[in-house]
CHARMM-style PDB file with segment names, atoms N, HN, CA, C and O in Angstrom:
ATOM      1  N   UNK     1     118.682  84.547  77.133  1.00  0.00      PROA
ATOM      2  CA  UNK     1     117.607  84.418  78.384  1.00  0.00      PROA
ATOM      3  C   UNK     1     116.191  85.592  79.299  1.00  0.00      PROA
ATOM      4  O   UNK     1     116.371  86.558  80.042  1.00  0.00      PROA
ATOM      5  N   UNK     2     115.126  85.074  78.908  1.00  0.00      PROA
ATOM      6  HN  UNK     2     114.980  84.289  78.305  1.00  0.00      PROA
ATOM      7  CA  UNK     2     114.097  85.810  79.001  1.00  0.00      PROA
ATOM      8  C   UNK     2     113.147  85.862  79.513  1.00  0.00      PROA
ATOM      9  O   UNK     2     112.190  85.129  79.262  1.00  0.00      PROA
ATOM     10  N   UNK     3     113.192  87.262  80.858  1.00  0.00      PROA
ATOM     11  HN  UNK     3     113.969  87.857  81.062  1.00  0.00      PROA
ATOM     12  CA  UNK     3     111.853  86.540  82.011  1.00  0.00      PROA
ATOM     13  C   UNK     3     110.824  87.185  82.166  1.00  0.00      PROA
ATOM     14  O   UNK     3     110.479  88.357  82.017  1.00  0.00      PROA
ATOM     15  N   UNK     4     110.299  86.103  82.541  1.00  0.00      PROA
ATOM     16  HN  UNK     4     110.579  85.150  82.662  1.00  0.00      PROA
ATOM     17  CA  UNK     4     109.039  86.175  81.568  1.00  0.00      PROA
ATOM     18  C   UNK     4     108.421  86.446  83.960  1.00  0.00      PROA
ATOM     19  O   UNK     4     108.652  85.960  85.067  1.00  0.00      PROA
ATOM     20  N   UNK     5     107.639  87.497  83.299  1.00  0.00      PROA
ATOM     21  HN  UNK     5     107.451  87.892  82.400  1.00  0.00      PROA
ATOM     22  CA  UNK     5     106.801  87.704  84.500  1.00  0.00      PROA
ATOM     23  C   UNK     5     104.905  88.051  83.691  1.00  0.00      PROA
ATOM     24  O   UNK     5     104.627  88.041  82.492  1.00  0.00      PROA
ATOM     25  N   UNK     6     104.079  88.278  84.709  1.00  0.00      PROA
ATOM     26  HN  UNK     6     104.304  88.286  85.684  1.00  0.00      PROA
ATOM     27  CA  UNK     6     102.447  88.037  84.659  1.00  0.00      PROA
ATOM     28  C   UNK     6     102.495  89.211  84.680  1.00  0.00      PROA
ATOM     29  O   UNK     6     103.178  90.144  85.104  1.00  0.00      PROA
ATOM     30  N   UNK     7     101.162  88.873  83.839  1.00  0.00      PROA
ATOM     31  HN  UNK     7     100.607  88.116  83.494  1.00  0.00      PROA
ATOM     32  CA  UNK     7     100.573  90.576  83.119  1.00  0.00      PROA
ATOM     33  C   UNK     7      99.893  91.175  84.530  1.00  0.00      PROA
ATOM     34  O   UNK     7      99.394  92.258  84.834  1.00  0.00      PROA
ATOM     35  N   UNK     8     100.063  90.274  85.031  1.00  0.00      PROA
ATOM     36  HN  UNK     8     100.469  89.394  84.783  1.00  0.00      PROA
ATOM     37  CA  UNK     8      99.050  90.539  86.673  1.00  0.00      PROA
ATOM     38  C   UNK     8     100.230  92.070  87.839  1.00  0.00      PROA
ATOM     39  O   UNK     8     100.203  93.281  88.056  1.00  0.00      PROA
ATOM     40  N   UNK     9     100.970  90.969  88.167  1.00  0.00      PROA
ATOM     41  HN  UNK     9     100.992  89.985  87.991  1.00  0.00      PROA
ATOM     42  CA  UNK     9     102.434  91.708  88.336  1.00  0.00      PROA
ATOM     43  C   UNK     9     103.085  92.894  87.924  1.00  0.00      PROA
ATOM     44  O   UNK     9     103.540  93.587  88.834  1.00  0.00      PROA
ATOM     45  N   UNK    10     103.189  93.166  87.116  1.00  0.00      PROA
ATOM     46  HN  UNK    10     102.820  92.603  86.377  1.00  0.00      PROA
ATOM     47  CA  UNK    10     103.298  93.797  85.721  1.00  0.00      PROA
ATOM     48  C   UNK    10     102.431  94.916  86.629  1.00  0.00      PROA
ATOM     49  O   UNK    10     103.080  95.471  87.516  1.00  0.00      PROA
ATOM     50  N   UNK    11     100.947  95.314  86.474  1.00  0.00      PROA
ATOM     51  HN  UNK    11     100.419  94.864  85.753  1.00  0.00      PROA
ATOM     52  CA  UNK    11      99.889  96.128  85.938  1.00  0.00      PROA
ATOM     53  C   UNK    11      99.757  96.356  88.369  1.00  0.00      PROA
ATOM     54  O   UNK    11      99.472  97.303  89.101  1.00  0.00      PROA
ATOM     55  N   UNK    12     100.081  95.180  88.573  1.00  0.00      PROA
ATOM     56  HN  UNK    12     100.313  94.410  87.979  1.00  0.00      PROA
ATOM     57  CA  UNK    12     100.507  95.975  90.505  1.00  0.00      PROA
ATOM     58  C   UNK    12     101.185  96.582  90.472  1.00  0.00      PROA
ATOM     59  O   UNK    12     100.899  97.689  90.929  1.00  0.00      PROA
ATOM     60  N   UNK    13     102.747  96.371  89.874  1.00  0.00      PROA
ATOM     61  HN  UNK    13     102.980  95.472  89.504  1.00  0.00      PROA
ATOM     62  CA  UNK    13     103.934  97.569  90.220  1.00  0.00      PROA
ATOM     63  C   UNK    13     103.551  99.187  89.513  1.00  0.00      PROA
ATOM     64  O   UNK    13     103.741 100.326  89.938  1.00  0.00      PROA
ATOM     65  N   UNK    14     102.812  98.552  88.008  1.00  0.00      PROA
ATOM     66  HN  UNK    14     102.657  97.627  87.663  1.00  0.00      PROA
ATOM     67  CA  UNK    14     102.083  99.888  87.598  1.00  0.00      PROA
ATOM     68  C   UNK    14     101.412 100.896  89.020  1.00  0.00      PROA
ATOM     69  O   UNK    14     101.843 101.857  89.656  1.00  0.00      PROA
ATOM     70  N   UNK    15     100.422 100.241  89.055  1.00  0.00      PROA
ATOM     71  HN  UNK    15     100.071  99.459  88.539  1.00  0.00      PROA
ATOM     72  CA  UNK    15      99.088 100.484  90.050  1.00  0.00      PROA
ATOM     73  C   UNK    15     100.456 101.139  91.244  1.00  0.00      PROA
ATOM     74  O   UNK    15     100.508 102.341  90.987  1.00  0.00      PROA
ATOM     75  N   UNK    16     101.304 100.885  92.154  1.00  0.00      PROA
ATOM     76  HN  UNK    16     101.261  99.908  92.363  1.00  0.00      PROA
ATOM     77  CA  UNK    16     101.694 102.076  93.383  1.00  0.00      PROA
ATOM     78  C   UNK    16     102.778 102.060  92.882  1.00  0.00      PROA
ATOM     79  O   UNK    16     103.576 102.158  93.814  1.00  0.00      PROA
ATOM     80  N   UNK    17     103.538 101.964  91.541  1.00  0.00      PROA
ATOM     81  HN  UNK    17     102.890 101.885  90.783  1.00  0.00      PROA
ATOM     82  CA  UNK    17     104.214 103.143  91.510  1.00  0.00      PROA
ATOM     83  C   UNK    17     102.914 104.317  91.226  1.00  0.00      PROA
ATOM     84  O   UNK    17     103.124 105.259  91.991  1.00  0.00      PROA
ATOM     85  N   UNK    18     102.119 104.476  90.697  1.00  0.00      PROA
ATOM     86  HN  UNK    18     101.948 103.711  90.076  1.00  0.00      PROA
ATOM     87  CA  UNK    18     101.458 105.183  90.099  1.00  0.00      PROA
ATOM     88  C   UNK    18     100.398 106.271  91.689  1.00  0.00      PROA
ATOM     89  O   UNK    18      99.942 107.378  91.978  1.00  0.00      PROA
ATOM     90  N   UNK    19     100.528 105.206  92.070  1.00  0.00      PROA
ATOM     91  HN  UNK    19     100.898 104.307  91.835  1.00  0.00      PROA
ATOM     92  CA  UNK    19      99.905 105.567  93.635  1.00  0.00      PROA
ATOM     93  C   UNK    19     100.449 106.670  94.545  1.00  0.00      PROA
ATOM     94  O   UNK    19     100.045 107.565  95.288  1.00  0.00      PROA
ATOM     95  N   UNK    20     102.333 105.767  93.788  1.00  0.00      PROA
ATOM     96  HN  UNK    20     102.661 105.040  93.185  1.00  0.00      PROA
ATOM     97  CA  UNK    20     103.433 105.945  95.597  1.00  0.00      PROA
ATOM     98  C   UNK    20     103.947 107.529  94.455  1.00  0.00      PROA
ATOM     99  O   UNK    20     104.545 108.258  95.246  1.00  0.00      PROA
ATOM    100  N   UNK    21     103.936 108.017  93.489  1.00  0.00      PROA
ATOM    101  HN  UNK    21     103.449 107.426  92.846  1.00  0.00      PROA
ATOM    102  CA  UNK    21     104.655 109.035  92.535  1.00  0.00      PROA
ATOM    103  C   UNK    21     103.654 109.957  91.564  1.00  0.00      PROA
ATOM    104  O   UNK    21     104.138 111.017  91.167  1.00  0.00      PROA
ATOM    105  N   UNK    22     102.207 109.605  91.128  1.00  0.00      PROA
ATOM    106  HN  UNK    22     101.814 108.743  91.450  1.00  0.00      PROA
ATOM    107  CA  UNK    22     102.284 111.090  89.714  1.00  0.00      PROA
ATOM    108  C   UNK    22     100.462 110.790  91.044  1.00  0.00      PROA
ATOM    109  O   UNK    22      99.367 110.595  90.516  1.00  0.00      PROA
ATOM    110  N   UNK    23     100.592 110.826  92.335  1.00  0.00      PROA
ATOM    111  HN  UNK    23     101.481 110.984  92.764  1.00  0.00      PROA
ATOM    112  CA  UNK    23      99.309 111.529  92.260  1.00  0.00      PROA
ATOM    113  C   UNK    23      98.013 110.014  92.203  1.00  0.00      PROA
ATOM    114  O   UNK    23      97.257 109.991  91.232  1.00  0.00      PROA
ATOM    115  N   UNK    24      97.922 109.188  92.986  1.00  0.00      PROA
ATOM    116  HN  UNK    24      98.536 109.207  93.776  1.00  0.00      PROA
ATOM    117  CA  UNK    24      97.359 108.608  91.741  1.00  0.00      PROA
ATOM    118  C   UNK    24      96.341 108.195  93.085  1.00  0.00      PROA
ATOM    119  O   UNK    24      96.984 107.496  93.868  1.00  0.00      PROA
ATOM    120  N   UNK    25      94.882 108.451  93.572  1.00  0.00      PROA
ATOM    121  HN  UNK    25      94.359 109.019  92.936  1.00  0.00      PROA
ATOM    122  CA  UNK    25      94.278 107.924  94.687  1.00  0.00      PROA
ATOM    123  C   UNK    25      94.365 106.845  94.909  1.00  0.00      PROA
ATOM    124  O   UNK    25      94.842 106.039  94.110  1.00  0.00      PROA
ATOM    125  N   UNK    26      93.822 106.480  96.324  1.00  0.00      PROA
ATOM    126  HN  UNK    26      93.434 107.135  96.973  1.00  0.00      PROA
ATOM    127  CA  UNK    26      94.082 104.422  96.658  1.00  0.00      PROA
ATOM    128  C   UNK    26      92.589 104.293  95.887  1.00  0.00      PROA
ATOM    129  O   UNK    26      92.310 103.513  94.977  1.00  0.00      PROA
ATOM    130  N   UNK    27      92.015 104.946  96.303  1.00  0.00      PROA
ATOM    131  HN  UNK    27      92.241 105.580  97.043  1.00  0.00      PROA
ATOM    132  CA  UNK    27      90.339 104.388  95.617  1.00  0.00      PROA
ATOM    133  C   UNK    27      89.850 104.268  94.394  1.00  0.00      PROA
ATOM    134  O   UNK    27      89.067 103.516  93.814  1.00  0.00      PROA
ATOM    135  N   UNK    28      90.637 105.383  94.089  1.00  0.00      PROA
ATOM    136  HN  UNK    28      91.273 105.994  94.559  1.00  0.00      PROA
ATOM    137  CA  UNK    28      90.636 105.037  91.922  1.00  0.00      PROA
ATOM    138  C   UNK    28      91.653 104.330  91.514  1.00  0.00      PROA
ATOM    139  O   UNK    28      92.143 104.534  90.403  1.00  0.00      PROA
ATOM    140  N   UNK    29      92.351 102.938  92.756  1.00  0.00      PROA
ATOM    141  HN  UNK    29      91.953 102.773  93.658  1.00  0.00      PROA
ATOM    142  CA  UNK    29      93.118 102.115  92.436  1.00  0.00      PROA
ATOM    143  C   UNK    29      91.648 101.091  92.191  1.00  0.00      PROA
ATOM    144  O   UNK    29      90.968 100.519  91.339  1.00  0.00      PROA
ATOM    145  N   UNK    30      91.816 101.443  93.969  1.00  0.00      PROA
ATOM    146  HN  UNK    30      92.368 101.908  94.661  1.00  0.00      PROA
ATOM    147  CA  UNK    30      90.486 100.452  94.506  1.00  0.00      PROA
ATOM    148  C   UNK    30      89.574 100.027  92.789  1.00  0.00      PROA
ATOM    149  O   UNK    30      89.413  98.988  92.148  1.00  0.00      PROA
ATOM    150  N   UNK    31      89.052 101.900  92.547  1.00  0.00      PROA
ATOM    151  HN  UNK    31      89.183 102.744  93.068  1.00  0.00      PROA
ATOM    152  CA  UNK    31      87.151 100.949  91.512  1.00  0.00      PROA
ATOM    153  C   UNK    31      87.893 100.530  90.080  1.00  0.00      PROA
ATOM    154  O   UNK    31      87.404  99.805  89.213  1.00  0.00      PROA
ATOM    155  N   UNK    32      89.328 101.236  90.054  1.00  0.00      PROA
ATOM    156  HN  UNK    32      89.725 101.824  90.758  1.00  0.00      PROA
ATOM    157  CA  UNK    32      89.978 100.190  88.647  1.00  0.00      PROA
ATOM    158  C   UNK    32      90.040  98.784  88.610  1.00  0.00      PROA
ATOM    159  O   UNK    32      89.863  98.184  87.550  1.00  0.00      PROA
ATOM    160  N   UNK    33      90.424  97.834  90.341  1.00  0.00      PROA
ATOM    161  HN  UNK    33      90.568  98.321  91.202  1.00  0.00      PROA
ATOM    162  CA  UNK    33      90.366  96.373  90.067  1.00  0.00      PROA
ATOM    163  C   UNK    33      89.070  95.958  90.418  1.00  0.00      PROA
ATOM    164  O   UNK    33      88.756  94.780  90.592  1.00  0.00      PROA
ATOM    165  N   UNK    34      88.241  97.020  90.534  1.00  0.00      PROA
ATOM    166  HN  UNK    34      88.496  97.977  90.393  1.00  0.00      PROA
ATOM    167  CA  UNK    34      86.606  96.353  90.457  1.00  0.00      PROA
ATOM    168  C   UNK    34      85.950  95.805  89.082  1.00  0.00      PROA
ATOM    169  O   UNK    34      85.210  94.964  88.572  1.00  0.00      PROA
ATOM    170  N   UNK    35      87.075  97.310  88.800  1.00  0.00      PROA
ATOM    171  HN  UNK    35      87.676  97.994  89.214  1.00  0.00      PROA
ATOM    172  CA  UNK    35      85.986  97.323  86.724  1.00  0.00      PROA
ATOM    173  C   UNK    35      87.209  96.035  86.704  1.00  0.00      PROA
ATOM    174  O   UNK    35      86.563  95.151  87.268  1.00  0.00      PROA
ATOM    175  N   UNK    36      87.806  95.762  86.569  1.00  0.00      PROA
ATOM    176  HN  UNK    36      88.331  96.480  86.111  1.00  0.00      PROA
ATOM    177  CA  UNK    36      88.573  94.814  86.061  1.00  0.00      PROA
ATOM    178  C   UNK    36      87.732  93.264  86.806  1.00  0.00      PROA
ATOM    179  O   UNK    36      87.687  92.278  86.071  1.00  0.00      PROA
ATOM    180  N   UNK    37      87.308  93.190  87.790  1.00  0.00      PROA
ATOM    181  HN  UNK    37      87.344  93.992  88.387  1.00  0.00      PROA
ATOM    182  CA  UNK    37      86.720  92.262  88.664  1.00  0.00      PROA
ATOM    183  C   UNK    37      85.769  91.838  87.295  1.00  0.00      PROA
ATOM    184  O   UNK    37      85.875  91.062  86.345  1.00  0.00      PROA
ATOM    185  N   UNK    38      84.628  92.988  87.876  1.00  0.00      PROA
ATOM    186  HN  UNK    38      84.542  93.618  88.648  1.00  0.00      PROA
ATOM    187  CA  UNK    38      83.064  93.345  86.444  1.00  0.00      PROA
ATOM    188  C   UNK    38      83.783  92.289  85.056  1.00  0.00      PROA
ATOM    189  O   UNK    38      83.361  91.216  84.624  1.00  0.00      PROA
ATOM    190  N   UNK    39      84.972  93.084  84.636  1.00  0.00      PROA
ATOM    191  HN  UNK    39      85.315  93.955  84.987  1.00  0.00      PROA
ATOM    192  CA  UNK    39      85.199  92.798  83.049  1.00  0.00      PROA
ATOM    193  C   UNK    39      85.171  91.922  82.959  1.00  0.00      PROA
ATOM    194  O   UNK    39      84.266  91.624  82.179  1.00  0.00      PROA
ATOM    195  N   UNK    40      86.003  90.569  83.552  1.00  0.00      PROA
ATOM    196  HN  UNK    40      86.738  90.811  84.185  1.00  0.00      PROA
ATOM    197  CA  UNK    40      86.650  89.886  83.554  1.00  0.00      PROA
ATOM    198  C   UNK    40      85.341  88.863  84.441  1.00  0.00      PROA
ATOM    199  O   UNK    40      85.784  87.715  84.455  1.00  0.00      PROA
ATOM    200  N   UNK    41      84.161  88.897  85.039  1.00  0.00      PROA
ATOM    201  HN  UNK    41      83.802  89.830  85.027  1.00  0.00      PROA
ATOM    202  CA  UNK    41      82.967  87.826  84.274  1.00  0.00      PROA
ATOM    203  C   UNK    41      82.441  88.467  83.977  1.00  0.00      PROA
ATOM    204  O   UNK    41      81.690  88.723  84.918  1.00  0.00      PROA
ATOM    205  N   UNK    42      82.125  89.296  82.878  1.00  0.00      PROA
ATOM    206  HN  UNK    42      82.735  89.088  82.114  1.00  0.00      PROA
ATOM    207  CA  UNK    42      81.482  89.887  81.435  1.00  0.00      PROA
ATOM    208  C   UNK    42      81.372  88.750  80.826  1.00  0.00      PROA
ATOM    209  O   UNK    42      81.396  87.568  81.168  1.00  0.00      PROA
ATOM    210  N   UNK    43      81.181  89.643  79.333  1.00  0.00      PROA
ATOM    211  HN  UNK    43      81.162  90.603  79.056  1.00  0.00      PROA
ATOM    212  CA  UNK    43      81.177  88.518  77.954  1.00  0.00      PROA
ATOM    213  C   UNK    43      81.903  88.212  78.196  1.00  0.00      PROA
ATOM    214  O   UNK    43      82.269  87.078  78.506  1.00  0.00      PROA
ATOM    215  N   UNK    44      82.615  89.603  78.111  1.00  0.00      PROA
ATOM    216  HN  UNK    44      82.317  90.524  77.860  1.00  0.00      PROA
ATOM    217  CA  UNK    44      83.338  90.129  77.115  1.00  0.00      PROA
ATOM    218  C   UNK    44      84.820  89.739  77.114  1.00  0.00      PROA
ATOM    219  O   UNK    44      85.599  90.302  76.345  1.00  0.00      PROA
ATOM    220  N   UNK    45      85.157  88.937  77.826  1.00  0.00      PROA
ATOM    221  HN  UNK    45      84.525  88.480  78.451  1.00  0.00      PROA
ATOM    222  CA  UNK    45      86.507  89.060  78.770  1.00  0.00      PROA
ATOM    223  C   UNK    45      87.061  88.050  77.552  1.00  0.00      PROA
ATOM    224  O   UNK    45      88.193  88.463  77.299  1.00  0.00      PROA
ATOM    225  N   UNK    46      86.782  86.994  76.754  1.00  0.00      PROA
ATOM    226  HN  UNK    46      85.863  86.658  76.960  1.00  0.00      PROA
ATOM    227  CA  UNK    46      87.488  86.647  76.816  1.00  0.00      PROA
ATOM    228  C   UNK    46      88.332  86.777  74.985  1.00  0.00      PROA
ATOM    229  O   UNK    46      89.215  86.176  74.373  1.00  0.00      PROA
ATOM    230  N   UNK    47      87.228  88.128  74.685  1.00  0.00      PROA
ATOM    231  HN  UNK    47      86.510  88.615  75.183  1.00  0.00      PROA
ATOM    232  CA  UNK    47      87.877  89.294  73.545  1.00  0.00      PROA
ATOM    233  C   UNK    47      89.086  89.574  74.381  1.00  0.00      PROA
ATOM    234  O   UNK    47      90.197  89.064  74.236  1.00  0.00      PROA
ATOM    235  N   UNK    48      88.763  90.354  75.173  1.00  0.00      PROA
ATOM    236  HN  UNK    48      87.861  90.769  75.290  1.00  0.00      PROA
ATOM    237  CA  UNK    48      90.338  91.425  76.743  1.00  0.00      PROA
ATOM    238  C   UNK    48      91.403  90.944  76.295  1.00  0.00      PROA
ATOM    239  O   UNK    48      92.370  91.470  75.744  1.00  0.00      PROA
ATOM    240  N   UNK    49      90.935  88.915  76.829  1.00  0.00      PROA
ATOM    241  HN  UNK    49      90.149  88.488  77.277  1.00  0.00      PROA
ATOM    242  CA  UNK    49      91.845  87.463  76.679  1.00  0.00      PROA
ATOM    243  C   UNK    49      92.826  87.814  75.249  1.00  0.00      PROA
ATOM    244  O   UNK    49      93.991  88.036  74.921  1.00  0.00      PROA
ATOM    245  N   UNK    50      91.331  87.676  74.638  1.00  0.00      PROA
ATOM    246  HN  UNK    50      90.384  87.496  74.904  1.00  0.00      PROA
ATOM    247  CA  UNK    50      92.908  87.324  72.603  1.00  0.00      PROA
ATOM    248  C   UNK    50      93.275  88.846  72.666  1.00  0.00      PROA
ATOM    249  O   UNK    50      93.955  88.831  71.640  1.00  0.00      PROA
ATOM    250  N   UNK    51      93.332  89.870  72.994  1.00  0.00      PROA
ATOM    251  HN  UNK    51      92.779  89.883  73.828  1.00  0.00      PROA
ATOM    252  CA  UNK    51      94.112  90.893  72.338  1.00  0.00      PROA
ATOM    253  C   UNK    51      95.212  91.492  73.290  1.00  0.00      PROA
ATOM    254  O   UNK    51      95.922  92.460  73.018  1.00  0.00      PROA
ATOM    255  N   UNK    52      95.234  90.778  74.415  1.00  0.00      PROA
ATOM    256  HN  UNK    52      94.657  89.992  74.636  1.00  0.00      PROA
ATOM    257  CA  UNK    52      95.741  90.716  75.397  1.00  0.00      PROA
ATOM    258  C   UNK    52      97.421  89.519  75.318  1.00  0.00      PROA
ATOM    259  O   UNK    52      98.628  89.531  75.561  1.00  0.00      PROA
ATOM    260  N   UNK    53      96.516  88.808  74.894  1.00  0.00      PROA
ATOM    261  HN  UNK    53      95.536  88.799  74.696  1.00  0.00      PROA
ATOM    262  CA  UNK    53      97.090  86.815  74.024  1.00  0.00      PROA
ATOM    263  C   UNK    53      97.600  87.662  72.373  1.00  0.00      PROA
ATOM    264  O   UNK    53      98.410  87.132  71.612  1.00  0.00      PROA
ATOM    265  N   UNK    54      97.061  88.756  72.140  1.00  0.00      PROA
ATOM    266  HN  UNK    54      96.403  89.186  72.758  1.00  0.00      PROA
ATOM    267  CA  UNK    54      98.005  88.298  70.607  1.00  0.00      PROA
ATOM    268  C   UNK    54      99.264  89.963  71.097  1.00  0.00      PROA
ATOM    269  O   UNK    54     100.367  90.290  70.660  1.00  0.00      PROA
ATOM    270  N   UNK    55      98.195  90.693  72.323  1.00  0.00      PROA
ATOM    271  HN  UNK    55      97.299  90.427  72.678  1.00  0.00      PROA
ATOM    272  CA  UNK    55      99.344  92.068  71.905  1.00  0.00      PROA
ATOM    273  C   UNK    55     101.223  91.155  72.554  1.00  0.00      PROA
ATOM    274  O   UNK    55     102.292  91.189  71.943  1.00  0.00      PROA
ATOM    275  N   UNK    56     101.017  90.685  73.492  1.00  0.00      PROA
ATOM    276  HN  UNK    56     100.149  90.657  73.988  1.00  0.00      PROA
ATOM    277  CA  UNK    56     102.515  89.856  74.447  1.00  0.00      PROA
ATOM    278  C   UNK    56     102.838  88.874  73.608  1.00  0.00      PROA
ATOM    279  O   UNK    56     103.727  88.196  74.123  1.00  0.00      PROA
ATOM    280  N   UNK    57     102.425  88.342  72.188  1.00  0.00      PROA
ATOM    281  HN  UNK    57     101.703  88.892  71.769  1.00  0.00      PROA
ATOM    282  CA  UNK    57     102.804  87.775  71.135  1.00  0.00      PROA
ATOM    283  C   UNK    57     103.844  88.908  70.535  1.00  0.00      PROA
ATOM    284  O   UNK    57     105.064  89.032  70.428  1.00  0.00      PROA
ATOM    285  N   UNK    58     102.906  89.506  70.273  1.00  0.00      PROA
ATOM    286  HN  UNK    58     101.915  89.405  70.360  1.00  0.00      PROA
ATOM    287  CA  UNK    58     103.748  90.359  69.179  1.00  0.00      PROA
ATOM    288  C   UNK    58     105.408  91.289  69.933  1.00  0.00      PROA
ATOM    289  O   UNK    58     106.505  91.248  69.376  1.00  0.00      PROA
ATOM    290  N   UNK    59     105.197  91.820  70.884  1.00  0.00      PROA
ATOM    291  HN  UNK    59     104.306  91.853  71.336  1.00  0.00      PROA
ATOM    292  CA  UNK    59     106.074  92.174  72.308  1.00  0.00      PROA
ATOM    293  C   UNK    59     107.067  90.659  72.190  1.00  0.00      PROA
ATOM    294  O   UNK    59     108.277  90.673  71.966  1.00  0.00      PROA
ATOM    295  N   UNK    60     106.571  89.909  72.314  1.00  0.00      PROA
ATOM    296  HN  UNK    60     105.587  89.897  72.496  1.00  0.00      PROA
ATOM    297  CA  UNK    60     107.794  88.976  72.229  1.00  0.00      PROA
ATOM    298  C   UNK    60     108.172  88.470  71.106  1.00  0.00      PROA
ATOM    299  O   UNK    60     108.688  87.435  70.682  1.00  0.00      PROA
ATOM    300  N   UNK    61     107.759  89.524  70.706  1.00  0.00      PROA
ATOM    301  HN  UNK    61     107.339  90.364  71.050  1.00  0.00      PROA
ATOM    302  CA  UNK    61     108.658  88.388  68.797  1.00  0.00      PROA
ATOM    303  C   UNK    61     108.892  89.697  67.978  1.00  0.00      PROA
ATOM    304  O   UNK    61     108.630  89.715  66.775  1.00  0.00      PROA
ATOM    305  N   UNK    62     109.600  91.268  68.908  1.00  0.00      PROA
ATOM    306  HN  UNK    62     109.813  91.253  69.885  1.00  0.00      PROA
ATOM    307  CA  UNK    62     110.640  91.734  68.655  1.00  0.00      PROA
ATOM    308  C   UNK    62     111.888  91.243  68.643  1.00  0.00      PROA
ATOM    309  O   UNK    62     112.341  90.491  69.506  1.00  0.00      PROA
ATOM    310  N   UNK    63     112.375  91.579  67.842  1.00  0.00      PROA
ATOM    311  HN  UNK    63     112.007  92.190  67.141  1.00  0.00      PROA
ATOM    312  CA  UNK    63     114.497  91.585  68.884  1.00  0.00      PROA
ATOM    313  C   UNK    63     114.296  92.949  68.993  1.00  0.00      PROA
ATOM    314  O   UNK    63     113.627  93.924  68.652  1.00  0.00      PROA
ATOM    315  N   UNK    64     114.946  92.646  69.452  1.00  0.00      PROA
ATOM    316  HN  UNK    64     115.490  91.853  69.730  1.00  0.00      PROA
ATOM    317  CA  UNK    64     114.826  94.111  69.802  1.00  0.00      PROA
ATOM    318  C   UNK    64     117.212  94.058  70.121  1.00  0.00      PROA
ATOM    319  OT1 UNK    64     117.812  95.078  70.459  1.00  0.00      PROA
TER     320      UNK     64
END
């Protein structure tokens, strides 16, 4: 049985853990989120999406 979660949910969990445990300031997390929104509307967004899709596919093909 495979567990499937979205990349956005996984990143949200990682950011919450970093804010609580590793001393990441909330302002830094907000700046990173804003950077993500600006990148999503830029011309490089399709390339980023393709790289993340390829990486997810490679991770999915790993047999553990």
